[in-house]
C-alpha positions, 0 to 999 in steps of 0.5 A: 500500500505504501509503495503504491502511494509513493508511486502515485505521489511521484507521478503527480510530482513529475507532472506538476513540478518539472518545468525543465521537462518541456523544451525551453525556447528564448523569446524575442526579449530574451525571456524563456518560455516553455514549448509544449511538445505534446498536444493532447485532445480531447481532454476529457476523453470518452472513447479515444485520445489524440497525441500530436507530437509538435516538434519531432526534429527527427528524434525518436520518441516513445509514449507511456501511459500510467493510471493513478495507481502507477500501472502501465496502461500502454507503451507506444514505441513508434510514434507518428506526428499524430497518434490515436489511443483507443480507450476501450480498456481504460476506466474513468479517471485520471491518467499520466502520460510520459513522452520519453526520448527513445534512445536515452530514455530521458523524460521530454514531457509529462502530463495528464488527461481525464477519461470519462465513461 
């Protein structure tokens, strides 16, 4: 039970407290702004959710989806610029996604989406 709680807390913190996981771009005034790599819609979702990779630059990415208990729901290794995930095997609730570099395994971006059934 404590292990599950720790994993849930870690996933939530990874989603909320990591501004460096999004790519950072310098604005025209020299200020830095976060650039989202993943565009996710619809959110909340009922039957499918779409993940669009905004900035591929020839890099290989993989997408991993976890439920709030830390169970891996899906792992997509070969991503296209537009990816559709069917939610037939998902229950209603909040899910965490991680976009990772395919070569190094480094976290590029993390976020959450809601499934309503």
